[in-house]
C-alpha positions, 0 to 999 in steps of 0.5 A: 082670650087675646090670642083666641081673638087674634088666631079668629081674627087674622085666621091662624091655622090650628097648625101654627103657635102664637107666641108672645113675646118682648124685644121688638122686630130686631130683637127677633132679626137675631133671635129668628135666625138663633132658631130657624137656620140651623133647621137643615144646617151640616152638624157644626156648619152654620146654616144658609138663609137666604134674604130678599133686601127691600129697604132699610129694615130687609139690611138689618135683619140679613145683617144681625141674621150673619151673626148666626149663619151663612148669609145669602141676597137671594135679591135686591132693589138697591140699585134702583132705590128701593123702589120695586120690588124684585119679582120672585121669579128673578130670585137667587135662592139658595138650595137647601137654605134653612129658610127665606126672609123678607120683610112685607112693608118698608117703611123708610122706602114706602114699599110693600109686598102686595102678595106673599111669594109662592116659594114652593113654585119657585122650587123651594122647600125652605119656609117663607119669614116675613117681617109684617110689623108695619102692616100686621092685621092691615089685610088677610095673611095667605098662611099658606105662604109663611112659615114664620110671622113677626111683629112688632106691636106698636104701628097697628097691635097696640104698645111698644113692648109686645111682638108677635110671633106667629108660627109653624110648629114644626118649625119648632126646636131647631134652636142653637146652643146659644139661643137664650131659652127664653128667646126659644120658640119651643120653649116659650110655646111649650110653656104659653109664652108665659117662661118669663113674666111676659109683658101681661099690660101690652097683652092685654091692651094688644087683646082690647085692640084685636076685639076692635079690629074683630068689630068694624066693617066696611061696604059688607065687610068685616073683620081683615077684609074690612081694613084692608078694604079701609086701608086700600081707600086711604093709600088710593086717596093720597097717592092720587093726589100726590100723582096729579100734582105738579109739586108733589111726586111719591118715587116707588113704582105703584104695583109694589107701594104700602097701604102704610108707610107713603113717603113723597116729596117737592120737587122744589126741595127748597119748601119743605121745611114751610111744608113741614111748618104749614103741616105743623099748624095745620096740627097734621104731625111728624110728617118729616121722612126719614133722615136716610132718605128726606123729604116726607111720610105720611104714617097712615097705620089703620088707626088714622081714619080716611078723615085724616088723610082727607086732612092732608091731601086738602092741605096737598092742595092748599100749599100747591095752589099758593107755591106750584 
């Protein structure tokens, strides 16, 4: 039932397998290349894989993949501090690459692909692999542009312990010899995600979330369309407050801004601790930014109602009125 509801919710085509696995997104950074990197490799040679590095998570992915394949960085936004996204037309795609990997939402840096790249229009036949762990089920997916998508469940789908993999069936059957059987997508699919004992409670909980998501409505929209509209409204509310502020700011180029993870900074960073202490007193929790980028960060996943975002905006205004 969980799979059926998920297929309906995300409009997953019938020629895609839905796998309920374990290990989280970090494990998939190894499992994906173990399954796909040899897809068109010369026997005995390491397969070529392209990575578009747009932040901390895609960088972790390409570093892990180097153990199993020849990695090429097709594009990177490192030079601008991960505050933009390299235009797809500028990507240096490798002829004969087994796949192209992107992280569609970078939680730490706060950048998000607002639409998926069309590799065919760029002259590439490689399947697109997307890590959509941090914004899965926050918006519709254009499956015509995706070969494989994976996500840890814990951001938007349910408790930690469940990993979702959605893979086009023609990409099954290319696992490296070193790939453990429990991580071989073809094997997992052939056994209905029960080749080894599945995380049954996590799947059950995720199934409840799928049903909840299907019931959501927003301005006449339902399901994923409703969630996208709601998430756009939440993000716009906070970004507008930051852009209009003289004390707070966001560094990300507007057309690349994440709807799920919004990092922001004080122009006077000596006020950071004071801000966070006051936020906690106002029941606004977990706002400290990642140690690698500093500042603050608001994660406004599906479960966060717009009232929670409004409460943060009200606190931003209050803090600024007394200290700007």
